[in-house]
A tleap script that builds the chain and sets N, CA, C and O, in Angstrom:
source leaprc.protein.ff14SB
mol = sequence {
  NARG PRO ALA LEU LEU ASP VAL LEU GLN ARG
  LEU ALA ALA ARG GLN ILE ASN GLU ILE TRP
  THR GLU ALA GLY PRO THR LEU ALA GLY ALA
  LEU LEU ALA GLY GLY LEU VAL ASP GLU LEU
  VAL LEU TYR LEU ALA PRO THR LEU LEU GLY
  PRO ASP ALA ARG PRO LEU ALA GLN LEU PRO
  LEU LEU GLY ARG LEU ALA ASP ARG PRO LEU
  TRP ARG ILE HIE ASP LEU ARG ALA VAL GLY
  PRO ASP ALA ARG ILE MET LEU ARG PRO GLY
  GLY CLEU
}
set mol.1.N position { 97.759 109.835 112.129 }
set mol.1.CA position { 97.796 110.180 110.642 }
set mol.1.C position { 96.903 109.524 109.703 }
set mol.1.O position { 96.915 108.293 109.693 }
set mol.2.N position { 96.092 110.181 108.871 }
set mol.2.CA position { 94.684 109.482 108.181 }
set mol.2.C position { 95.529 108.604 107.105 }
set mol.2.O position { 96.631 108.941 106.673 }
set mol.3.N position { 95.025 107.751 106.846 }
set mol.3.CA position { 95.223 106.968 105.727 }
set mol.3.C position { 94.967 107.222 104.335 }
set mol.3.O position { 93.794 107.055 104.000 }
set mol.4.N position { 95.855 107.622 103.352 }
set mol.4.CA position { 95.650 108.815 102.236 }
set mol.4.C position { 94.577 108.187 101.556 }
set mol.4.O position { 93.529 108.767 101.272 }
set mol.5.N position { 94.823 107.048 101.303 }
set mol.5.CA position { 94.068 106.630 99.952 }
set mol.5.C position { 92.245 106.639 100.526 }
set mol.5.O position { 91.297 107.034 99.847 }
set mol.6.N position { 92.180 106.034 102.061 }
set mol.6.CA position { 90.783 106.054 102.020 }
set mol.6.C position { 90.262 107.928 102.316 }
set mol.6.O position { 89.045 108.111 102.316 }
set mol.7.N position { 91.054 109.031 102.518 }
set mol.7.CA position { 90.998 110.530 102.800 }
set mol.7.C position { 90.435 110.854 100.741 }
set mol.7.O position { 89.538 111.555 100.273 }
set mol.8.N position { 91.241 110.162 100.218 }
set mol.8.CA position { 91.043 110.751 98.845 }
set mol.8.C position { 89.870 110.042 98.387 }
set mol.8.O position { 89.087 110.831 97.857 }
set mol.9.N position { 89.296 108.400 98.393 }
set mol.9.CA position { 88.160 107.982 98.014 }
set mol.9.C position { 86.977 108.198 98.887 }
set mol.9.O position { 85.909 107.693 98.540 }
set mol.10.N position { 87.059 108.975 100.110 }
set mol.10.CA position { 86.008 109.874 100.834 }
set mol.10.C position { 85.975 110.915 99.849 }
set mol.10.O position { 84.809 111.062 99.482 }
set mol.11.N position { 86.495 111.437 99.459 }
set mol.11.CA position { 86.308 113.104 98.914 }
set mol.11.C position { 86.150 112.689 97.320 }
set mol.11.O position { 85.425 113.509 96.756 }
set mol.12.N position { 86.497 111.922 96.668 }
set mol.12.CA position { 85.995 110.768 95.556 }
set mol.12.C position { 84.333 110.745 95.357 }
set mol.12.O position { 83.718 111.033 94.330 }
set mol.13.N position { 83.696 110.242 96.868 }
set mol.13.CA position { 82.294 110.094 96.908 }
set mol.13.C position { 81.804 111.370 97.006 }
set mol.13.O position { 80.615 111.620 96.805 }
set mol.14.N position { 82.512 112.089 97.260 }
set mol.14.CA position { 81.670 113.558 97.143 }
set mol.14.C position { 81.725 114.243 96.152 }
set mol.14.O position { 81.266 115.385 96.189 }
set mol.15.N position { 82.453 113.596 94.699 }
set mol.15.CA position { 82.509 114.687 93.417 }
set mol.15.C position { 83.338 115.267 93.965 }
set mol.15.O position { 83.092 116.428 93.637 }
set mol.16.N position { 84.260 115.293 94.652 }
set mol.16.CA position { 85.599 116.175 94.882 }
set mol.16.C position { 86.991 115.069 93.961 }
set mol.16.O position { 87.508 113.989 94.247 }
set mol.17.N position { 87.163 116.033 92.816 }
set mol.17.CA position { 87.866 114.764 92.305 }
set mol.17.C position { 88.914 115.015 91.828 }
set mol.17.O position { 89.488 114.325 90.985 }
set mol.18.N position { 89.468 116.463 92.502 }
set mol.18.CA position { 90.905 117.421 91.849 }
set mol.18.C position { 90.768 118.341 93.529 }
set mol.18.O position { 89.854 118.901 94.132 }
set mol.19.N position { 92.260 118.079 93.784 }
set mol.19.CA position { 92.885 118.560 94.910 }
set mol.19.C position { 94.001 119.307 94.685 }
set mol.19.O position { 94.805 118.810 93.896 }
set mol.20.N position { 94.243 120.248 95.108 }
set mol.20.CA position { 95.946 120.601 95.309 }
set mol.20.C position { 96.304 120.708 96.787 }
set mol.20.O position { 95.565 121.068 97.704 }
set mol.21.N position { 97.559 120.334 96.842 }
set mol.21.CA position { 98.459 119.712 98.170 }
set mol.21.C position { 99.935 120.664 98.166 }
set mol.21.O position { 100.921 120.590 97.433 }
set mol.22.N position { 99.659 121.441 99.152 }
set mol.22.CA position { 100.830 122.082 99.449 }
set mol.22.C position { 101.114 121.347 100.665 }
set mol.22.O position { 100.436 121.148 101.674 }
set mol.23.N position { 102.478 120.935 100.268 }
set mol.23.CA position { 103.080 119.948 101.181 }
set mol.23.C position { 104.216 120.171 102.037 }
set mol.23.O position { 104.905 121.100 101.616 }
set mol.24.N position { 104.761 119.505 103.360 }
set mol.24.CA position { 105.903 119.429 103.766 }
set mol.24.C position { 106.753 117.778 102.813 }
set mol.24.O position { 106.143 117.123 101.968 }
set mol.25.N position { 108.141 117.489 103.257 }
set mol.25.CA position { 108.387 116.322 102.771 }
set mol.25.C position { 107.787 115.177 103.318 }
set mol.25.O position { 107.703 114.172 102.612 }
set mol.26.N position { 107.302 115.172 104.617 }
set mol.26.CA position { 106.519 113.951 105.013 }
set mol.26.C position { 105.410 113.612 104.381 }
set mol.26.O position { 105.318 112.394 104.228 }
set mol.27.N position { 103.902 114.682 103.648 }
set mol.27.CA position { 102.748 114.467 103.375 }
set mol.27.C position { 103.093 114.242 101.744 }
set mol.27.O position { 102.440 113.565 100.950 }
set mol.28.N position { 104.438 115.090 101.459 }
set mol.28.CA position { 104.517 114.569 99.863 }
set mol.28.C position { 105.274 113.578 99.579 }
set mol.28.O position { 105.404 113.426 98.364 }
set mol.29.N position { 105.899 112.744 100.302 }
set mol.29.CA position { 106.643 111.501 100.483 }
set mol.29.C position { 105.756 110.595 100.139 }
set mol.29.O position { 105.722 109.910 99.117 }
set mol.30.N position { 104.805 110.630 101.333 }
set mol.30.CA position { 103.617 109.435 101.067 }
set mol.30.C position { 102.475 109.977 100.253 }
set mol.30.O position { 101.411 109.363 100.346 }
set mol.31.N position { 102.518 110.832 99.618 }
set mol.31.CA position { 101.706 111.051 98.443 }
set mol.31.C position { 102.026 110.111 97.223 }
set mol.31.O position { 101.313 109.273 96.671 }
set mol.32.N position { 103.702 110.627 96.897 }
set mol.32.CA position { 104.133 110.616 95.865 }
set mol.32.C position { 104.205 108.764 96.193 }
set mol.32.O position { 103.795 108.036 95.290 }
set mol.33.N position { 104.660 108.212 97.309 }
set mol.33.CA position { 105.470 106.688 97.412 }
set mol.33.C position { 104.245 105.959 97.346 }
set mol.33.O position { 104.446 104.811 96.948 }
set mol.34.N position { 102.824 106.256 97.637 }
set mol.34.CA position { 101.625 105.872 97.491 }
set mol.34.C position { 100.990 105.606 96.278 }
set mol.34.O position { 99.933 104.977 96.322 }
set mol.35.N position { 101.580 106.083 94.859 }
set mol.35.CA position { 101.302 106.494 93.684 }
set mol.35.C position { 99.998 107.270 94.008 }
set mol.35.O position { 98.971 107.017 93.378 }
set mol.36.N position { 100.020 107.996 94.757 }
set mol.36.CA position { 98.557 108.924 94.958 }
set mol.36.C position { 98.502 110.599 94.210 }
set mol.36.O position { 97.584 111.389 94.427 }
set mol.37.N position { 99.976 110.953 93.102 }
set mol.37.CA position { 99.699 112.146 92.563 }
set mol.37.C position { 99.886 111.840 91.260 }
set mol.37.O position { 100.830 111.198 90.799 }
set mol.38.N position { 98.767 112.415 90.537 }
set mol.38.CA position { 98.700 112.811 89.183 }
set mol.38.C position { 99.432 113.623 88.256 }
set mol.38.O position { 99.598 113.377 87.061 }
set mol.39.N position { 100.047 115.053 89.189 }
set mol.39.CA position { 100.586 116.095 88.396 }
set mol.39.C position { 101.264 116.392 89.634 }
set mol.39.O position { 100.737 116.124 90.714 }
set mol.40.N position { 102.319 116.890 89.551 }
set mol.40.CA position { 103.469 117.539 90.393 }
set mol.40.C position { 104.092 119.061 89.798 }
set mol.40.O position { 104.906 119.008 88.877 }
set mol.41.N position { 103.660 120.480 90.386 }
set mol.41.CA position { 104.010 121.325 90.157 }
set mol.41.C position { 105.316 121.696 90.750 }
set mol.41.O position { 105.113 121.564 91.957 }
set mol.42.N position { 106.159 121.964 90.642 }
set mol.42.CA position { 107.328 122.283 91.156 }
set mol.42.C position { 107.817 124.003 90.561 }
set mol.42.O position { 107.980 124.495 89.444 }
set mol.43.N position { 107.929 124.549 92.062 }
set mol.43.CA position { 109.078 125.755 91.497 }
set mol.43.C position { 110.071 126.045 92.365 }
set mol.43.O position { 110.136 126.146 93.590 }
set mol.44.N position { 111.121 126.201 91.124 }
set mol.44.CA position { 112.615 126.110 91.350 }
set mol.44.C position { 113.376 127.718 91.234 }
set mol.44.O position { 113.518 128.376 90.202 }
set mol.45.N position { 113.781 128.077 92.576 }
set mol.45.CA position { 114.400 129.228 92.782 }
set mol.45.C position { 115.471 129.125 92.060 }
set mol.45.O position { 115.406 128.005 91.554 }
set mol.46.N position { 116.495 129.685 91.690 }
set mol.46.CA position { 118.000 129.817 90.954 }
set mol.46.C position { 118.939 130.298 92.237 }
set mol.46.O position { 119.721 131.249 92.265 }
set mol.47.N position { 118.617 129.330 93.316 }
set mol.47.CA position { 119.627 129.355 94.593 }
set mol.47.C position { 119.908 127.832 95.038 }
set mol.47.O position { 119.233 126.951 94.506 }
set mol.48.N position { 120.902 127.489 96.016 }
set mol.48.CA position { 121.513 126.516 96.196 }
set mol.48.C position { 121.083 126.830 98.324 }
set mol.48.O position { 120.866 127.731 99.135 }
set mol.49.N position { 121.172 125.732 98.240 }
set mol.49.CA position { 120.695 125.836 99.889 }
set mol.49.C position { 121.833 124.764 100.811 }
set mol.49.O position { 121.972 124.730 102.034 }
set mol.50.N position { 122.301 124.232 100.132 }
set mol.50.CA position { 123.370 123.221 100.867 }
set mol.50.C position { 122.871 121.806 101.471 }
set mol.50.O position { 121.771 121.358 101.147 }
set mol.51.N position { 123.670 121.167 102.304 }
set mol.51.CA position { 123.124 119.838 102.421 }
set mol.51.C position { 122.022 120.024 104.205 }
set mol.51.O position { 121.372 119.046 104.573 }
set mol.52.N position { 122.015 120.747 104.671 }
set mol.52.CA position { 121.071 121.463 105.724 }
set mol.52.C position { 119.324 121.708 105.035 }
set mol.52.O position { 118.326 121.847 105.742 }
set mol.53.N position { 119.334 121.707 104.116 }
set mol.53.CA position { 117.585 122.190 103.475 }
set mol.53.C position { 117.013 121.103 103.404 }
set mol.53.O position { 117.433 120.092 102.841 }
set mol.54.N position { 115.628 121.301 104.194 }
set mol.54.CA position { 114.699 120.387 103.751 }
set mol.54.C position { 114.903 120.160 102.482 }
set mol.54.O position { 115.277 120.911 101.582 }
set mol.55.N position { 114.317 117.856 102.508 }
set mol.55.CA position { 114.115 117.815 100.996 }
set mol.55.C position { 112.868 118.138 100.249 }
set mol.55.O position { 112.126 118.779 100.992 }
set mol.56.N position { 112.317 117.938 99.012 }
set mol.56.CA position { 111.143 118.256 98.535 }
set mol.56.C position { 110.253 116.914 99.208 }
set mol.56.O position { 109.137 116.918 99.726 }
set mol.57.N position { 111.092 115.924 99.011 }
set mol.57.CA position { 110.293 114.564 99.808 }
set mol.57.C position { 110.817 113.596 100.247 }
set mol.57.O position { 111.780 113.085 99.674 }
set mol.58.N position { 110.285 113.097 101.415 }
set mol.58.CA position { 110.848 112.198 102.103 }
set mol.58.C position { 110.342 110.606 101.446 }
set mol.58.O position { 109.200 110.165 101.573 }
set mol.59.N position { 111.306 110.000 100.839 }
set mol.59.CA position { 110.862 108.659 100.140 }
set mol.59.C position { 111.771 107.622 100.339 }
set mol.59.O position { 112.977 107.748 100.554 }
set mol.60.N position { 110.936 106.282 100.231 }
set mol.60.CA position { 111.994 105.392 100.431 }
set mol.60.C position { 113.310 105.370 99.748 }
set mol.60.O position { 113.608 105.945 98.701 }
set mol.61.N position { 114.142 104.527 100.592 }
set mol.61.CA position { 115.346 104.303 100.006 }
set mol.61.C position { 115.276 103.565 98.339 }
set mol.61.O position { 114.439 102.699 98.085 }
set mol.62.N position { 115.894 103.870 97.701 }
set mol.62.CA position { 116.185 103.393 95.748 }
set mol.62.C position { 116.877 102.122 95.661 }
set mol.62.O position { 118.056 102.306 95.358 }
set mol.63.N position { 116.649 101.192 95.779 }
set mol.63.CA position { 117.717 99.894 95.694 }
set mol.63.C position { 118.197 100.102 94.416 }
set mol.63.O position { 119.362 100.500 94.417 }
set mol.64.N position { 117.575 99.935 93.063 }
set mol.64.CA position { 118.439 100.647 92.304 }
set mol.64.C position { 117.382 101.316 91.273 }
set mol.64.O position { 116.209 101.151 90.939 }
set mol.65.N position { 118.487 102.177 90.958 }
set mol.65.CA position { 118.142 103.209 89.790 }
set mol.65.C position { 117.084 102.807 88.725 }
set mol.65.O position { 116.070 103.486 88.567 }
set mol.66.N position { 117.397 101.440 87.839 }
set mol.66.CA position { 116.077 101.153 87.551 }
set mol.66.C position { 114.825 101.143 87.823 }
set mol.66.O position { 113.921 101.108 86.989 }
set mol.67.N position { 114.704 101.173 89.035 }
set mol.67.CA position { 113.444 101.281 90.220 }
set mol.67.C position { 112.485 102.572 90.383 }
set mol.67.O position { 111.368 102.742 90.871 }
set mol.68.N position { 113.589 103.538 89.645 }
set mol.68.CA position { 113.253 104.963 90.395 }
set mol.68.C position { 111.639 105.655 89.485 }
set mol.68.O position { 111.579 105.747 88.259 }
set mol.69.N position { 110.779 105.959 90.199 }
set mol.69.CA position { 109.583 106.532 89.216 }
set mol.69.C position { 110.025 107.581 88.146 }
set mol.69.O position { 110.854 108.453 88.407 }
set mol.70.N position { 109.507 107.468 87.093 }
set mol.70.CA position { 109.664 108.439 85.944 }
set mol.70.C position { 108.792 109.358 85.865 }
set mol.70.O position { 107.679 109.074 86.307 }
set mol.71.N position { 108.943 110.318 85.463 }
set mol.71.CA position { 108.354 111.495 85.839 }
set mol.71.C position { 108.166 112.338 83.909 }
set mol.71.O position { 109.283 112.684 83.524 }
set mol.72.N position { 107.393 112.548 83.178 }
set mol.72.CA position { 107.378 113.728 82.186 }
set mol.72.C position { 107.213 114.726 82.522 }
set mol.72.O position { 106.580 114.821 83.573 }
set mol.73.N position { 107.722 116.159 81.774 }
set mol.73.CA position { 107.418 117.496 81.916 }
set mol.73.C position { 106.471 117.628 81.168 }
set mol.73.O position { 106.443 117.120 80.047 }
set mol.74.N position { 105.052 118.696 81.916 }
set mol.74.CA position { 104.491 118.440 80.891 }
set mol.74.C position { 104.168 120.310 80.524 }
set mol.74.O position { 103.388 120.819 79.719 }
set mol.75.N position { 104.831 120.743 81.191 }
set mol.75.CA position { 104.941 122.407 80.520 }
set mol.75.C position { 106.279 123.140 81.878 }
set mol.75.O position { 106.518 122.795 83.035 }
set mol.76.N position { 106.772 124.055 81.136 }
set mol.76.CA position { 107.920 124.401 81.741 }
set mol.76.C position { 108.007 125.902 81.005 }
set mol.76.O position { 107.937 126.286 79.837 }
set mol.77.N position { 108.292 126.869 82.947 }
set mol.77.CA position { 108.003 128.075 81.906 }
set mol.77.C position { 108.554 129.351 83.422 }
set mol.77.O position { 107.949 129.286 84.492 }
set mol.78.N position { 109.463 130.156 83.260 }
set mol.78.CA position { 109.665 131.471 83.904 }
set mol.78.C position { 108.485 132.090 84.271 }
set mol.78.O position { 107.700 132.616 83.482 }
set mol.79.N position { 108.314 132.001 85.948 }
set mol.79.CA position { 107.817 132.896 86.852 }
set mol.79.C position { 108.494 133.683 87.533 }
set mol.79.O position { 109.017 133.358 88.599 }
set mol.80.N position { 108.610 135.309 86.787 }
set mol.80.CA position { 109.659 136.223 87.561 }
set mol.80.C position { 110.624 135.252 87.572 }
set mol.80.O position { 110.524 134.348 86.743 }
set mol.81.N position { 111.904 135.258 88.653 }
set mol.81.CA position { 112.817 134.963 88.644 }
set mol.81.C position { 113.040 133.533 88.650 }
set mol.81.O position { 114.141 133.167 88.239 }
set mol.82.N position { 112.088 132.512 89.093 }
set mol.82.CA position { 112.070 131.614 89.162 }
set mol.82.C position { 110.984 130.336 88.125 }
set mol.82.O position { 109.935 130.568 87.523 }
set mol.83.N position { 111.629 129.229 88.232 }
set mol.83.CA position { 110.821 128.430 87.053 }
set mol.83.C position { 109.700 127.598 87.611 }
set mol.83.O position { 109.675 127.379 88.822 }
set mol.84.N position { 108.891 127.181 86.919 }
set mol.84.CA position { 107.755 126.479 87.253 }
set mol.84.C position { 107.728 124.765 86.723 }
set mol.84.O position { 107.315 124.930 85.575 }
set mol.85.N position { 107.866 123.668 86.834 }
set mol.85.CA position { 108.071 122.885 86.321 }
set mol.85.C position { 107.155 121.660 86.743 }
set mol.85.O position { 107.229 121.062 87.816 }
set mol.86.N position { 105.938 121.294 85.300 }
set mol.86.CA position { 104.749 120.491 85.753 }
set mol.86.C position { 105.279 119.207 85.036 }
set mol.86.O position { 105.940 119.251 83.998 }
set mol.87.N position { 104.904 117.988 85.731 }
set mol.87.CA position { 105.174 117.055 85.480 }
set mol.87.C position { 103.953 116.209 85.859 }
set mol.87.O position { 103.077 116.424 86.697 }
set mol.88.N position { 104.140 115.169 84.996 }
set mol.88.CA position { 103.109 113.791 85.083 }
set mol.88.C position { 103.762 112.711 84.651 }
set mol.88.O position { 104.496 112.519 83.681 }
set mol.89.N position { 103.154 111.634 86.039 }
set mol.89.CA position { 103.790 110.331 85.739 }
set mol.89.C position { 103.697 109.870 84.189 }
set mol.89.O position { 102.832 110.203 83.379 }
set mol.90.N position { 105.031 108.848 83.942 }
set mol.90.CA position { 105.057 108.306 82.750 }
set mol.90.C position { 106.532 108.256 82.497 }
set mol.90.O position { 107.342 108.673 83.325 }
set mol.91.N position { 106.952 107.618 81.070 }
set mol.91.CA position { 107.990 107.612 80.863 }
set mol.91.C position { 109.043 108.766 80.029 }
set mol.91.O position { 108.909 109.984 79.910 }
set mol.92.N position { 109.796 108.126 79.676 }
set mol.92.CA position { 111.111 109.747 79.428 }
set mol.92.C position { 110.307 110.153 77.939 }
set mol.92.O position { 110.684 111.120 77.278 }
savepdb mol mol.pdb
quit
């Protein structure tokens, strides 16, 4: 697995300053845990999949609720029957 920060720095050196990543839980978790995400776009379908569904992101265990990363809603809209939620890092 490549070092994500190194990859992003190499892209920035080539003037590639924005990337969109559609990822599974491992890559999404690594990007989030590394603080490498400045906007998160989530699509939420009105359905419940139960305990065997794959998570959005594999994240490290949270020791205290106070240590959770905070995000703020930048945009929220309906897209057909689904919801699109755009989040940015930051306080409540």
